[in-house]
C-alpha positions, 0 to 999 in steps of 0.5 A: 396501505401504510403497513403494506408500503412499509413492508415493501420498503423493508423488503426492498432494502433487505434485497439491496443489502443482500445484493450488495453483500453478495457482490462484495463477497464475490469480489473478495472471493475473486481476489483470493482466487486470483492471488492463488494463481499468481507467483509469490514474486514477479517473474516477468518483464513488463513494458509500462503502459502510460496511464493517469495516476488514479487509474485502477490497475486490474491485473498484476504480475504477483501476489506476495504472501509475506506482505499480502500485496498484489504488485507489478514492476514495469518500466519504459525507456525512462522510468521504473514503475511499482504498482500495488493493490491491497484488499486487506484493511489492516495491511493498507492501514499498516502502509499508510501509518508506517510507509512502504519502502522500495530498495534497489541495488544499483550495483554499488555498495549495499549502503549506497542502495537507492531507497524510496519510502512513501508515505513517510511521516519522518518529519511529522507525527504518525498518520493513522487511517480512520476507516469510519466514525465507529472504527468498524468495517465499511458497510457495503452499500454504494452510497456509503462506499462512495462517501467512505472512499472520498473521506479516506482519499481526503485523509491521505491527500491532506496528510501524506505529501512527503517522499523519503529518498536515500542513495540518490546523489543528485538529491541532497535532502532526504525528504522531498515533496510529492510535487518535486523536480526530480521525476520521482512520483508517488501517490495512493488512493482508494477505489470504489471497492475500498481497495488501496492502490499505490503507484511509485515512479522512479527515473532509471538514471538514478539506478545507473541505467542498469538492465537488471536490478535486485529489489526489496519491498518492505512494509515498515509497520509502526514499530521504531527501528531502535525498539526491543520487542518480545511476544506478548499474551497469546502470541498475537501481540508484541511488547515494544520497549524503547529507551526513554519511553514506557513499554506498550503492546501492539499487534504483531502485524505492525512489525515490518514485513518484506520480500526480495526479487530481481527484475530485468528491464523490458526492452 
């Protein structure tokens, strides 16, 4: 009887693992298909919908292949919103470690463009997102996903509390808290599928109330701006050389990636 029950239990666990794995594979397949259908750069103007900061967006206006992000720019009468989703672990680790910068031309000189970077570790040591205790990929059981999601969100909530702002005359300090009085908001969180969700809000008054903007989205990576780099080994890595420091090797994915576009504000 004990052997029979044990066999039934093992069979049930195997079925649960298969079902969970199949479900995750289906989600990834669906995301890939959706990415193939979307334009590389957003082509539409979107009137923003009011939603809680941690509401998961289910549709996006573009999938950019240079940066591997789903994204939507939208606006209401007062703010510009950037919403992003990332499904690739090495990409959301790149954003968490090096930050994402939204740069907007405000119609003035190039050196007066408005740039918002979140997260930023300019005032602290680099932040490295730990996926799990073994360093491997997440398993697909719901209990583990819930535990992993909560742990990842706690890591970010406890560590990533600063926004870097340049080009806004009303803000004298380039580093501001995520809890600021300027109306600039930023947050990131993981959902139930361990996808990375990112939201940025910027008041239009800082953009001279332009009706059309030129923008650039950059995934900064972790390579210092003053570094000299060259390909190393098979071409998947970079040798990074910074004056006064020992050279080191890092995956090429850690170098900056970016794209540009234009957005006409929705009426």
